[in-house]
C-alpha positions in Angstrom: 19.9 -5.0 5.1 17.7 -8.0 3.5 14.4 -7.5 1.5 11.8 -8.8 4.1 12.3 -11.8 7.0 11.0 -13.9 4.8 13.2 -13.5 1.8 14.8 -16.5 1.2 18.4 -17.1 -0.9 16.9 -18.0 -4.8 18.7 -20.9 -6.3 19.7 -20.0 -9.7 21.4 -21.7 -12.2 23.6 -19.7 -14.7 24.8 -22.0 -17.1 22.5 -20.5 -19.8 24.2 -17.1 -19.3 25.9 -17.1 -22.9 25.0 -15.5 -26.4 22.3 -17.2 -28.8 20.5 -14.6 -30.6 20.7 -14.4 -34.1 19.8 -11.5 -36.2 16.8 -11.5 -39.2 20.2 -10.7 -41.8 21.4 -14.4 -41.5 17.7 -15.6 -41.6 14.7 -16.0 -43.5 11.4 -15.2 -42.6 8.3 -16.5 -44.6 6.6 -13.4 -43.6 7.1 -9.8 -43.7 5.7 -7.1 -40.8 2.7 -5.3 -41.4 2.9 -2.3 -39.7 -0.1 0.0 -38.8 0.1 4.0 -37.8 -2.8 3.5 -35.2 -2.8 6.9 -33.5 -0.7 10.2 -34.2 -1.8 12.6 -31.1 1.8 11.6 -29.6 4.3 9.1 -29.0 2.2 6.2 -27.6 4.0 4.9 -24.4 4.0 2.3 -21.9 1.9 0.3 -24.2 -0.2 -2.7 -22.7 -1.6 -5.4 -25.2 -3.7 -8.5 -24.7 -5.9 -10.1 -27.4 -8.9 -11.8 -27.1 -10.8 -15.3 -27.0 -12.2 -13.7 -30.3 -9.3 -12.4 -31.4 -9.4 -8.9 -31.0 -6.7 -6.9 -29.6 -6.9 -4.4 -27.1 -4.2 -2.1 -26.3 -3.7 1.0 -23.8 -1.0 3.2 -24.3 -0.2 6.9 -22.9 0.7 9.4 -25.6 4.0 11.6 -25.3 1.7 14.8 -25.5 -0.2 17.2 -22.8 -2.2 16.5 -21.0 -0.7 12.7 -21.6 -4.2 11.8 -22.2 -5.1 7.6 -21.5 -5.7 6.1 -25.0 -7.4 3.0 -25.3 -7.6 1.2 -28.7 -9.4 -1.9 -30.6 -8.7 -3.8 -33.3 -12.1 -5.7 -34.5 -11.3 -8.9 -36.4 -14.5 -9.0 -38.7 -13.7 -5.8 -40.2 -9.8 -5.3 -39.9 -10.2 -2.2 -38.5 -8.9 0.1 -35.3 -10.5 2.6 -33.0 -9.1 5.0 -30.4 -10.4 6.6 -27.8 -9.4 8.2 -24.1 -10.8 7.2 -21.6 -8.8 9.3 -18.7 -6.7 12.3 -18.7 -3.2 13.2 -16.7 -1.9 9.4 -17.1 1.6 7.3 -16.3 2.7 3.8 -16.5 -0.4 1.8 -17.2 -1.0 -2.2 -17.5 -3.9 -4.0 -19.2 -5.5 -7.1 -18.2 -8.9 -8.7 -19.8 -11.4 -10.4 -17.2 -13.3 -13.4 -18.0 -15.9 -11.4 -20.0 -12.8 -10.3 -22.4 -13.4 -6.8 -21.2 -10.1 -4.4 -20.2 -9.3 -3.4 -16.4 -6.3 -1.0 -16.5 -4.0 0.3 -13.4 -2.3 3.5 -13.6 -0.4 6.7 -11.9 -1.6 9.9 -12.0 0.5 11.8 -14.3 3.9 13.7 -12.3 5.2 12.9 -8.9 3.7 15.3 -6.5 0.9 14.8 -4.5 -1.5 14.5 -7.6 0.2 11.2 -8.4 -2.0 8.0 -7.6 -2.9 4.6 -8.4 -6.2 4.6 -10.2 -8.2 1.4 -11.3 -10.3 1.8 -14.5 -12.4 -0.8 -16.3 -14.7 -0.8 -18.8 -18.4 -2.1 -17.6 -19.6 -2.6 -21.7 -21.5 0.3 -24.1 -20.1 3.6 -23.5 -19.4 3.1 -19.6 -16.1 3.2 -18.3 -15.5 3.0 -14.2 -12.7 5.0 -12.8 -11.8 5.6 -9.2 -9.1 5.7 -7.1 -7.2 3.0 -4.8 -6.4 4.3 -1.8 -3.1 3.1 -0.4 -3.5 5.1 2.4 -1.5 8.0 4.2 -2.2 10.5 0.8 1.0 8.3 -0.4 2.4 9.5 -4.1 2.2 6.4 -6.5 4.6 6.9 -9.1 6.3 4.5 -12.1 5.2 1.3 -12.7 2.0 0.1 -11.7 0.8 -3.4 -12.9 -2.8 -5.4 -12.3 -3.8 -8.4 -12.6 -7.2 -10.5 -11.8 -7.9 -14.1 -10.3 -10.3 -16.3 -11.2 -13.6 -14.1 -9.9 -12.4 -11.1 -11.7 -11.0 -9.4 -8.6 -8.0 -7.4 -9.3 -4.4 -7.5 -7.5 -2.1 -4.7 -8.3 1.5 -3.5 -7.4 3.0 -0.4 -7.1 6.0 1.7 -6.4 4.9 3.7 -2.8 7.1 6.8 -4.3 6.5 9.3 -1.7 4.4 9.1 1.9 2.6 12.0 3.4 3.9 15.2 4.0 6.5 15.5 5.9 7.1 11.9 6.0 9.2 11.9 2.3 10.4 9.1 -0.1 9.3 5.9 0.4 10.8 4.0 -2.2 9.2 0.6 -1.8 7.0 -2.3 -3.7 3.6 -2.8 -1.9 0.3 -4.7 -3.3 -3.3 -3.9 -2.8 -5.6 -6.6 -3.2 -9.5 -6.6 -3.9 -11.3 -9.5 -1.4 -14.6 -9.2 -2.1 -15.5 -6.4 0.2 -12.3 -4.3 1.0 -9.0 -3.3 -0.4 -6.3 -5.1 1.2 -2.8 -3.5 1.2 0.3 -5.0 1.5 4.1 -4.4 1.9 6.0 -6.8 -0.4 9.7 -5.2 0.2 10.1 -2.4 2.5 13.7 -2.1 1.2 15.0 1.6 -0.4 14.7 1.4 -4.1 12.3 -1.7 -4.6 9.5 -1.6 -6.9 10.0 1.5 -9.4 10.0 -1.3 -12.1 7.2 -4.1 -11.6 5.2 -6.7 -13.0 2.2 -8.8 -11.4 1.0 -11.9 -12.5 -1.7 -14.1 -10.9 -1.1 -18.3 -10.8 -4.1 -20.8 -11.1 -4.4 -20.9 -7.4 -5.0 -17.5 -6.9 -1.5 -16.4 -5.5 0.0 -13.2 -7.2 3.8 -13.2 -7.8 5.5 -10.4 -8.7 8.8 -9.8 -10.7 10.3 -6.4 -9.8 14.1 -4.3 -9.8 15.6 -2.6 -6.8 17.1 0.0 -8.5 18.9 1.8 -5.5 22.6 1.5 -6.0 23.7 -0.4 -2.7 20.5 -3.0 -3.3 20.5 -2.9 -7.0 19.1 -5.9 -8.2 16.0 -8.4 -10.1 13.5 -9.4 -7.3 10.7 -12.4 -7.3 8.1 -12.0 -4.7 5.1 -14.4 -4.1 2.2 -14.1 -1.9 1.5 -17.5 -0.1 -2.2 -16.7 1.3 -1.1 -14.7 4.5 2.6 -12.8 3.6 4.9 -12.3 1.1 8.0 -14.4 0.5 10.8 -12.6 -1.9 14.1 -13.3 -3.4 16.9 -11.7 -5.3 17.8 -13.5 -8.8 20.7 -11.4 -9.8 22.6 -8.8 -7.7 22.7 -11.5 -4.3 26.8 -10.9 -4.4 27.1 -7.4 -5.4 24.6 -4.9 -7.0 23.0 -5.3 -10.0 21.1 -2.4 -11.8 18.5 -4.2 -13.4 15.3 -2.8 -15.5 12.3 -3.0 -17.6 10.5 -5.9 -15.8 8.0 -8.0 -17.5 6.0 -11.3 -16.0 3.6 -13.5 -16.9 2.9 -17.0 -15.7 1.5 -20.0 -18.0 -0.7 -22.5 -17.5 1.4 -25.1 -15.3 2.5 -22.0 -13.3 5.3 -21.4 -13.9 6.8 -17.9 -13.9 8.7 -16.2 -17.0 10.6 -12.8 -16.7 11.6 -10.8 -18.9 14.4 -7.7 -18.0 17.2 -5.8 -18.8 20.6 -6.1 -17.3 21.5 -1.9 -17.3 25.4 -2.3 -16.9 26.1 -5.3 -18.7 23.6 -3.9 -21.6 22.6 -7.2 -22.0 18.0 -8.7 -22.3 17.6 -11.3 -20.3 14.6 -14.0 -19.5 14.2 -15.8 -16.6 11.8 -18.9 -15.5 12.0 -21.7 -13.1 12.9 -25.0 -14.6 12.5 -28.4 -12.0 11.7 -25.9 -9.5 15.1 -23.8 -9.6 16.1 -20.4 -11.3 17.1 -20.6 -15.0 18.8 -17.1 -16.4 19.4 -16.6 -19.6 21.2 -13.6 -22.0 18.8 -13.0 -25.3 21.0 -10.1 -26.6 22.9 -7.5 -25.8 22.2 -3.9 -27.1 23.5 -0.4 -27.2 22.1 1.1 -24.1 19.4 0.1 -22.1 15.9 2.9 -22.0 15.1 4.2 -19.0 12.3 3.7 -18.0 11.4 0.9 -20.8 9.8 -2.5 -20.3 10.0 -5.3 -22.4 7.5 -7.5 -23.8 7.1 -11.4 -23.0 4.8 -13.9 -24.3 3.8 -17.4 -24.8 2.2 -19.1 -27.8 0.2 -22.2 -27.2 3.2 -23.9 -27.9 5.3 -22.6 -24.9 7.4 -20.9 -27.1 8.4 -17.5 -25.5 8.6 -14.3 -27.3 10.3 -10.9 -26.0 10.2 -7.4 -27.8 12.6 -4.9 -26.1 14.4 -1.7 -27.6 18.2 -0.8 -28.1 18.0 3.0 -27.3 21.7 3.6 -28.3 20.9 2.4 -32.2 17.0 3.2 -32.0 15.6 -0.1 -32.9 12.8 -1.9 -31.8 13.6 -6.1 -31.7 11.7 -9.4 -31.6 13.7 -12.6 -30.0 12.1 -16.1 -29.9 13.6 -19.3 -28.3 13.1 -22.4 -30.3 15.0 -25.8 -30.1 16.8 -24.2 -26.8 17.9 -21.6 -29.2 16.9 -18.1 -29.7 16.2 -16.2 -32.6 15.9 -12.3 -32.9 15.1 -9.7 -35.5 14.6 -5.9 -36.3 11.2 -5.0 -36.4 11.4 -0.9 -36.4 14.2 1.6 -37.1 14.3 5.4 -36.5 14.1 5.5 -32.9 10.8 3.6 -32.6 9.9 0.5 -30.5 10.1 2.3 -26.6 8.2 0.5 -24.2 6.7 -2.1 -26.3 4.2 -4.8 -25.6 4.3 -8.3 -27.6 1.0 -10.7 -27.8 0.7 -14.2 -30.0 -2.5 -15.9 -30.6 -3.7 -17.6 -33.5 -0.5 -17.9 -35.5 0.0 -14.1 -35.4 2.9 -12.1 -33.6 1.7 -8.5 -32.6 3.7 -6.2 -31.7 2.8 -2.5 -29.9 4.9 0.6 -29.7 6.0 3.9 -29.0 7.3 5.7 -32.6 9.2 8.8 -30.8 10.4 10.3 -33.9 7.3 10.3 -35.6 5.1 10.9 -32.5 3.1 8.0 -32.9 1.3 4.8 -31.4 1.8 1.8 -33.9 0.8 -1.7 -34.1 2.9 -4.8 -36.2 2.1 -8.0 -36.8 2.9 -11.0 -38.6 2.0 -15.0 -39.1 4.7 -16.9 -36.6 7.0 -18.0 -39.6 10.0 -20.8 -38.5 13.3 -19.3 -39.9 14.4 -21.3 -43.1 18.4 -21.1 -41.3 19.8 -22.6 -39.0 20.7 -21.0 -35.7 24.6 -20.5 -35.2 25.1 -19.7 -31.6 27.6 -17.0 -30.7 31.2 -17.8 -29.1 30.3 -16.7 -25.6 31.0 -18.7 -22.1 28.6 -20.3 -20.6 29.3 -19.2 -16.0 29.4 -21.6 -13.9 25.9 -22.5 -12.3 25.9 -21.5 -9.0 24.1 -22.0 -6.1 
């Protein structure tokens, strides 16, 4: 079965699939990480962080503690202080963006996979007012696992979500769908109806207002990394990895740069690889960033760009229990270990004003933490590990 009738075979160059990670043990970074414990009511999972135009940091996360509250943290750059609050209860798999007024908009699924698991939308209206409302995809559907949110130029939200289960008697749906607010009403669209599509999904909108989604199909026989783009009338999908044979992919995150080029961070489960995908000259290029001992489930990697277009990724090695950060400079990946002792699950990374920020869960201490340091170029030259590049395929 193919993803949709409008799917097309992705043209992918895999010439960059080689190991090029260099760890900080052999490098000299000019600054140490400052790690702050922001919240201690439980390990703050599914972090989603943004930095506004004034330099203030916004993070949404869900502590691993009953009743799984949706928590919001705000760092005021003027007073160098964190403020935290609970903005909803019974939440899971949250994602946040900022609107044109620098106010947070959040998508999340209510906790659990039973009939109470729904897609919800909460956003700050100013003062002490948060508006929280359900987004009904119809038919009393159960929404579970990752949801994602993006805003267009008019601050209208679009959501991607995993349609987990249909109404009573229908059974599992396991498909990727989207919901747009067109200014008058919600438009629900099927993105990929193939079973297993969208458990890991991430949505972004380009400068022309066209949503795009990077996602994984997790069903064994269809396992793959996929990409979908809306053309104004229909979703068009591509298979980036797993076209010739199933490949289990997870931890997918997407961003779109100022030139409307997509950048995707994801993990190859069987290969135990952290990877990066982007388009160059209109064709997909896939790169291996690092090898990990084990890919966490259901993890999400972080990805960000600085003002010069440098790519930064945060990711967690579940086997070794370490949080890593990597960035690409002059065609090579540099990396360092940020946290150990099983801290780092579901991290989020941002870069602004010469500062690198990472938010993450500290499971061993039951805390939510945020780390930051100035951006520094390593003093030592990178050394590329010996792994052959794969033959390009089209």
